C-alpha positions as CSV (number, residue, x, y, z in Angstrom):
1,X,22.3,-3.6,16.7
2,X,20.4,-1.3,17.4
3,X,18.0,-1.6,13.7
4,X,18.1,-5.1,14.1
5,X,16.5,-4.9,17.4
6,X,14.2,-2.5,15.9
7,X,13.6,-4.8,13.4
8,X,12.5,-7.4,15.4
9,X,10.1,-5.3,17.5
10,X,8.4,-4.2,15.0
11,X,7.8,-8.0,13.9
12,X,6.8,-8.6,16.9
13,X,4.1,-6.0,16.9
14,X,2.5,-7.2,13.9
15,X,2.5,-10.7,15.1
16,X,0.7,-9.8,18.2
17,X,-1.7,-7.5,16.7
18,X,-3.1,-10.1,14.1
19,X,-2.8,-12.8,16.6
20,X,-5.0,-10.6,19.1
21,X,-7.4,-9.8,16.8
22,X,-7.6,-13.7,15.3
23,X,-8.2,-14.5,18.9
24,X,-11.2,-12.9,18.3
25,X,-11.0,-9.9,20.6
26,X,-10.0,-6.4,19.1
27,X,-6.4,-5.2,19.6
28,X,-7.4,-1.4,19.6
29,X,-5.1,-0.6,22.3
30,X,-2.7,-3.0,21.2
31,X,-2.1,-1.5,17.7
32,X,-1.9,2.0,19.0
33,X,0.2,1.2,21.5
34,X,2.4,-0.7,18.8
35,X,2.2,2.2,16.5
36,X,4.0,4.6,19.2
37,X,6.3,1.9,19.5
38,X,7.2,1.6,16.5
39,X,7.4,5.4,16.2
40,X,9.8,5.5,18.5
41,X,11.8,3.0,17.1
42,X,12.1,4.9,14.2
43,X,13.0,8.1,15.6
44,X,15.7,6.8,17.9
45,X,17.1,4.6,14.9
46,X,17.5,8.1,12.5
47,X,19.5,9.3,15.7
48,X,22.3,7.5,14.2
49,X,24.2,7.6,10.7
50,X,22.4,5.2,8.2
51,X,24.3,2.3,7.4
52,X,25.1,1.4,3.3
53,X,22.1,-1.7,3.0
54,X,19.4,0.6,5.3
55,X,17.2,0.9,2.5
56,X,17.2,-3.2,2.1
57,X,17.2,-3.4,5.9
58,X,13.9,-1.3,6.3
59,X,12.3,-3.4,3.3
60,X,13.4,-6.9,4.5
61,X,11.7,-6.0,7.7
62,X,8.8,-4.7,6.1
63,X,8.6,-8.2,4.1
64,X,8.8,-9.9,7.6
65,X,6.4,-7.6,8.9
66,X,3.7,-9.1,6.4
67,X,3.9,-12.5,7.1
68,X,2.0,-12.7,10.1
69,X,-1.2,-11.4,8.5
70,X,-0.5,-14.8,5.4
71,X,-1.3,-17.1,8.3
72,X,-4.8,-16.7,8.4
73,X,-7.9,-15.5,6.7
74,X,-8.8,-11.5,6.7
75,X,-9.9,-10.3,10.1
76,X,-10.7,-6.6,10.1
77,X,-13.3,-7.0,7.3
78,X,-14.7,-9.6,4.7
79,X,-14.4,-6.9,1.9
80,X,-11.9,-9.5,0.7
81,X,-14.1,-12.2,-0.5
82,X,-15.7,-9.8,-2.7
83,X,-12.5,-8.9,-4.4
84,X,-12.4,-12.6,-5.0
85,X,-15.8,-13.0,-6.5
86,X,-15.8,-9.8,-8.8
87,X,-12.8,-10.9,-10.1
88,X,-13.9,-14.6,-10.7
89,X,-17.0,-12.6,-12.5
90,X,-14.6,-11.1,-15.0
91,X,-13.1,-14.0,-16.1
92,X,-16.2,-15.5,-16.4
93,X,-17.1,-13.0,-18.7
94,X,-20.0,-11.2,-16.8
95,X,-19.8,-7.9,-15.4
96,X,-20.2,-7.1,-11.1
97,X,-21.7,-4.4,-12.1
98,X,-24.9,-6.3,-14.0
99,X,-24.9,-9.1,-11.4
100,X,-25.2,-9.6,-7.6
101,X,-23.2,-12.8,-5.7
102,X,-26.8,-14.5,-5.2
103,X,-27.6,-14.4,-8.5
104,X,-28.5,-17.4,-9.5
105,X,-27.0,-16.8,-13.5
106,X,-24.0,-17.0,-11.4
107,X,-24.7,-20.1,-9.9
108,X,-22.0,-21.9,-11.4
109,X,-19.1,-19.5,-9.8
110,X,-20.0,-20.4,-6.4
111,X,-17.9,-22.5,-4.6
112,X,-17.7,-23.8,-0.3
113,X,-15.2,-21.1,0.4
114,X,-17.1,-18.3,-0.8
115,X,-20.4,-19.8,-0.3
116,X,-20.2,-22.2,2.3
117,X,-24.2,-22.9,2.5
118,X,-24.9,-22.3,-1.3
119,X,-23.7,-25.1,-4.2
120,X,-24.3,-24.5,-7.7
121,X,-27.2,-26.4,-7.9
122,X,-29.0,-24.5,-5.5
123,X,-31.5,-22.1,-6.2
124,X,-32.1,-18.4,-4.2
125,X,-34.3,-16.7,-6.2
126,X,-32.2,-13.8,-7.0
127,X,-32.0,-12.9,-10.9
128,X,-32.2,-10.3,-13.2
129,X,-30.0,-7.2,-13.4
130,X,-29.5,-5.4,-9.6
131,X,-31.8,-2.1,-8.4
132,X,-30.6,-0.1,-5.8
133,X,-33.2,1.6,-4.1
134,X,-33.0,5.1,-2.4
135,X,-34.9,4.3,0.9
136,X,-32.2,4.3,4.3
137,X,-34.4,1.2,5.5
138,X,-34.7,-0.4,2.1
139,X,-30.9,0.0,1.4
140,X,-29.9,-1.3,4.7
141,X,-32.1,-4.4,3.9
142,X,-31.2,-5.3,0.4
143,X,-27.0,-4.6,1.8
144,X,-27.5,-7.1,4.8
145,X,-25.2,-9.9,5.2
146,X,-26.3,-13.5,4.0
147,X,-24.6,-17.0,6.2
148,X,-24.9,-18.5,3.2
149,X,-21.8,-16.5,1.7
150,X,-18.7,-15.1,3.2
151,X,-19.1,-12.4,0.5
152,X,-20.8,-9.0,2.0
153,X,-24.2,-7.4,1.2
154,X,-24.3,-10.5,-1.5
155,X,-28.1,-9.1,-2.5
156,X,-26.0,-5.2,-4.0
157,X,-23.8,-4.5,-6.9
158,X,-20.1,-3.8,-6.2
159,X,-18.8,-0.6,-5.5
160,X,-15.4,-0.7,-6.3
161,X,-14.1,1.0,-9.7
162,X,-12.5,-0.2,-13.0
163,X,-8.6,-0.3,-12.4
164,X,-9.7,-2.5,-9.0
165,X,-11.9,-4.3,-11.1
166,X,-8.2,-5.2,-13.2
167,X,-6.5,-5.7,-10.1
168,X,-9.1,-8.6,-8.8
169,X,-9.3,-10.0,-12.3
170,X,-5.3,-10.5,-12.7
171,X,-5.0,-11.4,-9.0
172,X,-7.6,-14.3,-9.8
173,X,-6.1,-15.4,-13.0
174,X,-2.9,-16.9,-11.2
175,X,-5.3,-17.5,-8.1
176,X,-6.8,-21.3,-7.7
177,X,-10.6,-20.8,-6.4
178,X,-9.5,-23.3,-3.0
179,X,-6.7,-20.4,-2.3
180,X,-9.5,-18.1,-1.6
181,X,-8.7,-14.7,-0.3
182,X,-4.6,-15.8,-0.3
183,X,-3.9,-14.6,-3.5
184,X,-5.1,-11.1,-3.1
185,X,-3.6,-11.6,0.6
186,X,-0.1,-12.0,-0.9
187,X,-0.7,-9.0,-3.2
188,X,-1.5,-6.4,-0.9
189,X,1.5,-7.6,1.2
190,X,3.8,-7.7,-2.3
191,X,2.2,-4.2,-2.2
192,X,3.1,-2.7,1.1
193,X,6.3,-4.2,0.5
194,X,7.0,-2.4,-2.2
195,X,5.5,1.4,-1.1
196,X,8.2,0.8,1.6
197,X,11.1,0.3,-1.0
198,X,9.4,3.6,-3.2
199,X,9.1,5.4,0.1
200,X,12.7,5.1,1.7
201,X,13.8,5.8,-2.1
202,X,12.2,8.8,-2.7
203,X,13.0,9.7,0.9
204,X,16.8,9.0,0.6
205,X,16.2,11.2,-3.0
206,X,15.3,14.4,-1.2
207,X,17.8,13.9,1.2
208,X,15.9,13.0,4.3
209,X,16.5,9.6,6.1
210,X,14.9,6.5,4.2
211,X,14.4,5.1,7.5
212,X,11.3,6.8,8.3
213,X,9.9,4.8,5.1
214,X,9.7,1.8,8.5
215,X,6.6,4.5,9.5
216,X,4.9,2.4,6.6
217,X,6.2,-0.6,6.0
218,X,6.2,-1.8,9.9
219,X,3.1,0.0,10.9
220,X,0.8,-2.3,12.5
221,X,-1.9,-1.0,10.6
222,X,-0.5,-1.5,7.2
223,X,0.1,-5.3,8.7
224,X,-3.2,-6.0,9.6
225,X,-4.8,-4.4,6.2
226,X,-2.4,-5.5,3.6
227,X,-1.3,-9.1,4.1
228,X,-4.5,-10.1,6.9
229,X,-7.6,-8.2,5.4
230,X,-5.7,-7.4,1.7
231,X,-7.9,-4.3,1.1
232,X,-7.6,-2.5,-1.9
233,X,-6.7,0.7,-0.4
234,X,-2.9,-0.6,-0.5
235,X,-2.9,-0.1,-4.3
236,X,-4.4,3.6,-4.4
237,X,-1.7,4.2,-1.8
238,X,1.1,3.5,-3.9
239,X,-0.8,5.3,-7.3
240,X,-0.4,8.2,-4.9
241,X,2.8,8.1,-3.3
242,X,3.7,7.3,-7.1
243,X,2.1,10.4,-8.5
244,X,3.4,12.6,-6.1
245,X,6.7,11.6,-6.8
246,X,6.5,12.3,-10.7
247,X,4.9,15.9,-9.6
248,X,8.0,16.5,-7.4
249,X,10.4,16.0,-11.2
250,X,7.6,18.4,-13.3
251,X,6.0,14.8,-15.2
252,X,2.8,16.2,-14.9
253,X,0.9,13.7,-17.7
254,X,2.6,10.9,-15.7
255,X,1.6,12.0,-12.5
256,X,-2.3,12.7,-13.7
257,X,-2.4,9.4,-15.2
258,X,-1.5,7.9,-11.6
259,X,-3.9,9.8,-9.9
260,X,-6.1,9.0,-12.0
261,X,-5.5,5.4,-11.4
262,X,-5.8,5.7,-7.7
263,X,-9.1,7.3,-8.3
264,X,-10.1,4.3,-10.2
265,X,-8.6,2.3,-7.7
266,X,-11.0,4.0,-4.8
267,X,-12.4,7.0,-5.4
268,X,-11.5,8.9,-2.3
269,X,-8.1,10.3,-4.0
270,X,-10.4,12.8,-6.8
271,X,-10.1,14.8,-3.3
272,X,-6.7,15.6,-3.6
273,X,-6.9,17.1,-7.1
274,X,-6.8,20.7,-6.4
275,X,-3.3,19.9,-4.4
276,X,-1.9,18.7,-8.2
277,X,-3.7,22.1,-9.6
278,X,-1.2,24.7,-10.5
279,X,-3.8,27.7,-11.2
280,X,-1.1,30.3,-11.1
281,X,0.7,28.5,-14.0
282,X,-2.1,28.0,-15.8
283,X,-1.4,24.2,-15.8
284,X,-4.0,22.1,-15.7
285,X,-2.4,18.7,-17.5
286,X,-2.3,16.7,-14.1
287,X,-5.9,17.1,-12.8
288,X,-7.6,16.7,-16.5
289,X,-5.2,14.0,-17.2
290,X,-6.5,12.7,-14.1
291,X,-9.8,13.0,-14.6
292,X,-9.6,11.5,-18.3
293,X,-7.8,8.5,-17.0
294,X,-11.0,7.5,-14.2
295,X,-13.2,8.0,-17.0
296,X,-11.5,6.5,-19.7
297,X,-11.0,3.5,-17.3
298,X,-14.6,3.2,-16.9
299,X,-15.9,3.4,-20.8
300,X,-15.2,-0.6,-21.4
301,X,-17.4,-1.5,-18.1
302,X,-20.2,1.2,-19.0
303,X,-20.1,-0.3,-22.9
304,X,-21.2,-4.1,-20.7
305,X,-23.3,-2.9,-17.8
306,X,-24.6,0.5,-19.2
307,X,-26.2,2.9,-16.4
308,X,-25.7,-0.2,-14.1
309,X,-22.0,0.8,-14.1
310,X,-22.0,3.1,-10.9
311,X,-22.8,0.0,-8.8
312,X,-23.6,0.3,-5.2
313,X,-22.5,3.7,-5.1
314,X,-25.6,5.0,-4.6
315,X,-26.6,2.8,-1.5
316,X,-23.4,3.0,0.1
317,X,-23.7,7.2,0.1
318,X,-27.1,6.5,1.3
319,X,-26.1,4.3,4.0
320,X,-23.4,6.9,5.2
321,X,-25.8,9.4,5.3
322,X,-25.1,11.8,2.3
323,X,-28.1,11.4,0.3
324,X,-30.2,12.3,3.5
325,X,-28.6,15.8,4.1
326,X,-27.2,13.5,8.2
327,X,-23.6,12.7,6.9
328,X,-21.2,10.3,8.4
329,X,-19.3,13.3,10.3
330,X,-18.9,12.3,13.6
331,X,-17.1,15.8,14.5
332,X,-19.8,17.6,13.6
333,X,-22.6,15.6,14.8
334,X,-21.6,16.7,17.8
335,X,-22.2,20.0,17.5
336,X,-24.8,19.8,14.7
337,X,-27.9,19.0,13.8
338,X,-28.4,16.1,10.7
339,X,-29.8,18.7,8.8
340,X,-26.8,21.1,8.8
341,X,-24.1,18.8,9.1
342,X,-23.8,18.1,5.0
343,X,-24.2,22.0,4.3
344,X,-20.9,22.2,6.9
345,X,-19.3,19.4,5.6
346,X,-19.9,21.1,2.1
347,X,-18.7,24.3,3.3
348,X,-15.3,22.8,5.0
349,X,-14.2,20.8,1.8
350,X,-15.1,23.8,-0.5
351,X,-12.4,25.8,1.9
352,X,-10.0,23.3,1.6
353,X,-9.8,22.6,-2.0
354,X,-9.5,26.7,-2.2
355,X,-7.0,26.4,0.1
356,X,-4.8,24.1,-1.3
357,X,-5.1,25.8,-4.5
358,X,-3.8,28.7,-3.0
359,X,-1.1,27.1,-1.4
360,X,0.0,24.6,-4.7
361,X,3.1,27.0,-5.2
362,X,3.8,27.6,-1.3
363,X,4.8,24.5,-0.4
364,X,5.4,20.8,-1.3
365,X,2.9,19.2,-3.1
366,X,3.3,15.8,-0.4
367,X,2.3,18.5,2.2
368,X,-0.4,19.8,0.6
369,X,-1.9,16.2,-0.6
370,X,-0.8,15.1,3.4
371,X,-3.1,17.7,5.2
372,X,-5.9,17.8,2.7
373,X,-6.5,14.2,2.5
374,X,-6.1,14.0,6.4
375,X,-8.6,17.2,6.5
376,X,-11.1,14.8,4.4
377,X,-11.2,11.7,6.7
378,X,-11.7,14.4,10.0
379,X,-14.6,15.8,8.0
380,X,-16.5,13.0,6.9
381,X,-14.8,10.4,9.4
382,X,-15.5,7.1,7.6
383,X,-16.4,4.0,9.0
384,X,-13.9,2.1,8.0
385,X,-10.1,2.8,9.2
386,X,-8.9,0.8,6.4
387,X,-9.4,4.1,4.0
388,X,-6.6,5.9,6.6
389,X,-3.8,4.2,4.8
390,X,-2.8,6.3,2.2
391,X,-2.5,9.2,4.4
392,X,0.1,7.0,6.7
393,X,2.0,6.8,3.2
394,X,1.7,10.7,2.7
395,X,2.5,11.9,6.1
396,X,6.1,9.8,5.9
397,X,6.4,11.3,2.4
398,X,5.4,15.1,3.7
399,X,7.6,15.0,6.9
400,X,4.3,15.2,8.7
401,X,4.0,12.8,11.6
402,X,1.2,14.3,13.3
403,X,-1.3,13.1,10.7
404,X,-0.6,9.4,12.0
405,X,-2.7,9.7,15.3
406,X,-5.9,10.1,12.6
407,X,-5.6,6.0,11.4
408,X,-4.8,4.7,15.0
409,X,-7.9,7.1,16.5
410,X,-9.9,5.6,13.0
411,X,-9.4,1.9,14.9
412,X,-10.5,3.1,18.5
413,X,-13.7,4.8,16.6
414,X,-14.0,1.4,15.1
415,X,-14.4,-0.6,17.9
416,X,-16.9,2.3,18.9
417,X,-19.5,2.1,16.3
418,X,-23.3,2.3,17.1
419,X,-21.6,5.4,19.8
420,X,-21.9,7.8,18.1
421,X,-20.7,10.4,20.6
422,X,-17.9,8.5,21.6
423,X,-16.7,8.4,18.1
424,X,-17.0,11.7,17.6
425,X,-14.8,12.3,20.9
426,X,-12.2,10.2,19.5
427,X,-12.1,11.8,16.2
428,X,-11.9,15.5,18.2
429,X,-9.3,14.3,20.1
430,X,-7.0,13.0,16.8
431,X,-8.1,16.6,15.6
432,X,-6.9,18.8,18.4
433,X,-3.9,17.1,18.4
434,X,-3.1,18.0,14.7
435,X,-4.0,21.3,15.0
436,X,-1.7,21.3,18.1
437,X,1.3,20.5,16.4
438,X,0.3,22.3,13.4
439,X,0.0,25.6,15.2
440,X,3.6,24.9,17.2
441,X,5.2,24.3,13.4
442,X,4.1,27.8,12.5
443,X,4.0,29.5,15.4
444,X,7.1,31.8,14.5
445,X,5.6,32.3,11.3
446,X,1.4,33.4,12.9
447,X,4.3,35.4,15.4
448,X,6.0,37.5,13.0
449,X,2.5,38.4,10.9
450,X,0.8,39.6,14.5
451,X,3.4,41.9,15.2
452,X,3.5,43.0,11.4
453,X,-0.2,43.5,11.9
454,X,-0.3,45.5,14.9
455,X,3.1,47.7,13.6
456,X,0.5,48.9,10.8
457,X,-2.1,50.1,13.0
458,X,0.2,51.9,15.0
459,X,1.3,53.7,12.1
């Protein structure tokens, strides 16, 4: 009965978060409290022996948690409309890297769902290959939204890598134009449920309680960003977890293929390469295969679009402050001037990469991936909280639940957009919470090393 009650609570929280967001007010506190409640439910459930059908129960509730998000259009962002467009463009034989959504060459692909203010007969005057300026003010002007379309940044090319593009095209192939983003929402919901099953089975294989997979499958964040917003980060999370699982089974080539697929879905997983690099054993198969997979995925698009295959990536980096030296790092912004932030962020990133290489054979790869991904988010503090979806899955897999505060804090920071100090303090609070838990966990080890140093000096 406790499991049934917990499942009903999780479903109610998911529905409440989605309904609150759809009603027009940002459900930050509801979402954060909901995550805490789901975490408490998980703690209560694992205090009693698991039943015979525990994995099926967790997955079934995860599927029901995704239902509320399917009942409305995307809430937290309009990215899904770009996904629909990119898939449609590819099926037409064109490249989303070579044309922007407002281009008149693709006017025949417009419909009332994506372009409520433009018909196929209308002309925008936007023609020719896209060009992304380097000046931050010019990039901001070019990437402004247009009321005639629901697609964000309709004057710039896509930013999404090739595996994400293949996913968009596959979903577009089976989704009627009139359905809009619904096909992608269903696909993202299915991926979220599949990842719940993968996590539960992997935890069971590691002799851990598979019910901890509910921290992913029942999470209000996953409900909001999968079936509602259809963010492609869910697909990246699936690839990352599968890569980690295969790496622990000594399948380095397959792990590399999946890690490369994750990076070709959302470039951020490239940050995990050091965690898969076995320097001491001189085994570089996983990182080499991952980089090769990423490069190979770009080859068909490179042949079709040439240098335009880079898409809007330079413009995005400019908007996020990585090209002018200011960087996005909200925590570093509390103590450092703009010109010093990028250098500090770079030094921290290198330090983390070296530490990950050092820790490769000293801790489970899931643990290394978890803190490496989480620390990267705390350093860069990206504007978009759904970037933290893979971190939720990694925290569950690694049994490092303290990192779950980072995606939760990201929503509070997202609601504070434009208030840089407030964003920095929110992320700083999350960082302090994470470091406090890590310190408590490693206190005996630290105490022993301290005693050894004191003893060595006394002798």
